[in-house]
C-alpha positions in Angstrom: 139.9 80.5 65.9 142.3 80.9 62.9 144.1 84.4 63.0 145.1 86.0 59.4 147.5 89.0 59.4 148.4 90.5 56.0 151.4 92.7 56.3 152.8 94.9 53.8 155.0 98.2 53.3 151.9 100.0 52.8 150.5 101.0 49.2 150.2 97.4 48.3 146.7 97.0 48.2 145.8 96.0 51.6 142.2 97.9 51.5 141.3 96.3 48.3 142.4 92.6 49.7 140.7 93.3 53.0 137.4 94.2 51.2 137.8 90.9 49.0 138.3 88.9 52.2 135.9 90.8 54.4 138.3 91.2 57.0 139.5 94.2 58.9 141.4 96.9 57.2 143.9 98.8 59.8 141.5 99.0 62.5 144.4 99.9 64.9 146.7 102.8 64.6 150.2 100.9 65.2 152.7 103.3 65.9 156.5 102.4 65.5 158.8 103.1 68.4 156.3 103.4 71.0 154.7 101.0 73.6 151.1 100.6 73.0 149.6 98.4 75.2 145.8 99.3 74.3 146.4 97.9 70.7 146.9 94.4 72.3 143.7 94.9 74.2 141.7 96.4 71.2 143.2 93.5 69.1 142.0 90.7 71.8 138.4 92.7 71.8 138.0 92.5 68.1 139.1 88.6 67.9 136.5 87.8 70.7 134.0 89.9 68.9 134.3 88.1 65.5 131.4 86.1 64.4 133.2 84.4 61.7 135.1 81.2 62.3 138.4 83.2 61.5 139.8 86.9 62.3 141.7 88.7 59.5 143.3 91.7 59.6 145.3 93.7 56.6 147.5 96.1 58.3 150.6 97.4 56.8 151.6 98.9 60.3 152.0 95.8 62.0 155.4 95.5 60.6 156.5 97.8 63.3 155.4 95.3 66.1 155.8 92.0 63.7 157.8 90.2 66.3 155.5 91.0 69.2 152.4 90.1 67.1 154.2 86.7 66.0 154.9 86.0 69.5 151.4 86.6 70.7 150.0 84.6 68.0 152.4 82.1 66.8 149.6 79.7 65.1 148.4 82.8 63.0 148.5 82.6 59.5 151.0 85.6 58.3 150.9 86.9 54.7 153.5 89.1 53.0 151.7 91.1 50.4 153.9 92.8 47.9 153.5 94.9 45.0 155.3 96.2 41.8 157.9 98.5 43.5 157.7 101.3 40.6 154.0 101.4 41.6 154.6 101.7 45.5 157.2 104.1 45.4 155.0 106.3 42.8 152.3 106.1 45.4 154.9 106.8 48.0 155.7 109.9 46.0 152.1 111.1 45.9 152.1 111.2 49.5 153.8 112.3 52.4 156.4 109.6 53.0 159.8 111.5 53.8 158.6 114.8 52.2 158.8 116.3 56.1 161.2 116.1 59.0 160.6 112.9 60.9 157.9 112.4 63.4 158.1 110.0 65.8 154.4 108.9 65.1 154.7 108.3 61.7 156.7 105.4 60.7 157.0 106.4 56.9 158.9 109.4 57.6 161.4 107.5 60.3 165.0 107.2 59.3 166.0 103.9 58.6 169.4 102.2 59.6 171.2 102.8 56.1 174.6 104.2 55.5 174.1 107.7 54.1 170.6 107.9 55.1 170.6 112.0 55.9 172.6 112.7 52.4 169.7 110.9 50.5 167.0 112.6 48.3 163.5 111.7 49.1 163.3 109.3 46.1 166.2 107.4 47.2 164.9 106.9 50.6 161.6 105.7 49.3 163.5 103.2 47.0 165.4 102.0 50.4 162.2 102.1 52.3 160.4 99.8 49.8 163.7 97.3 50.1 164.1 97.5 53.7 160.4 96.8 54.8 160.2 94.0 52.2 163.4 92.2 53.3 162.3 92.8 57.0 158.8 91.4 56.4 160.0 88.5 54.1 162.5 87.1 56.7 159.6 86.8 59.2 156.6 85.7 57.1 157.2 83.0 54.6 153.8 83.4 52.5 154.4 85.8 49.9 151.6 86.9 47.6 152.1 89.4 45.0 149.2 91.8 44.3 149.5 91.7 40.6 148.9 87.9 40.8 145.5 88.4 42.6 144.3 91.9 41.2 142.3 89.8 38.7 139.9 89.0 41.3 139.9 92.4 43.4 137.7 95.1 42.7 140.7 97.8 43.1 139.7 101.3 43.9 142.7 102.6 41.8 143.0 100.6 38.5 146.2 102.0 37.9 148.9 104.4 39.1 149.0 108.0 38.0 152.4 109.6 38.5 155.1 111.7 36.6 157.5 109.7 34.8 161.0 109.4 36.5 163.8 111.2 35.2 167.2 109.4 34.3 168.6 110.2 38.0 165.7 108.5 39.5 165.7 105.7 37.0 169.4 105.5 38.1 168.7 105.4 41.6 165.8 102.9 41.3 168.2 100.3 39.5 170.5 100.8 41.9 168.6 100.5 45.2 166.0 98.2 44.0 166.9 95.9 40.9 168.0 93.1 43.3 164.8 92.8 45.5 162.8 93.6 42.3 164.0 90.6 40.9 163.9 88.6 43.8 160.2 89.1 44.3 159.5 88.4 40.3 159.3 91.8 39.0 
């Protein structure tokens, strides 16, 4: 049975893509830095129960266990879903990403191995989050799909991102942190 895993940073349209492809969206709560033997059992159960000739799952949290996932399913189709960094970071800002002290169970609040991390403002951390995780995923997943390239065939819940305009400091941080990666992905 073909297995398809769509991996992203989060806030990239995995829910819309999952709905379009009629695959699972985040059926497991995959946690960073924690052994979770049951997630593998649950995944095997979902695969075994699948009635379609393929099993598909769009789950941004698999990035935390991507190496293990690829070891278990080396013949699966892996897709890296990406979205314009301005939209992703704005969506992060509207949520609790790096708003509070780190919790071991919330990967979007864990420190990243980046010099000066503790001295960064929240916005700068979110820019680094986008760069770090997209770089990490892209080194392991060769198929890249930009949400903007397929959104015309999706029924998106949120047609656009509503956010406060960024100030000059945020624009400067964004350009400093994200510009190289943004261009790499064609944004």
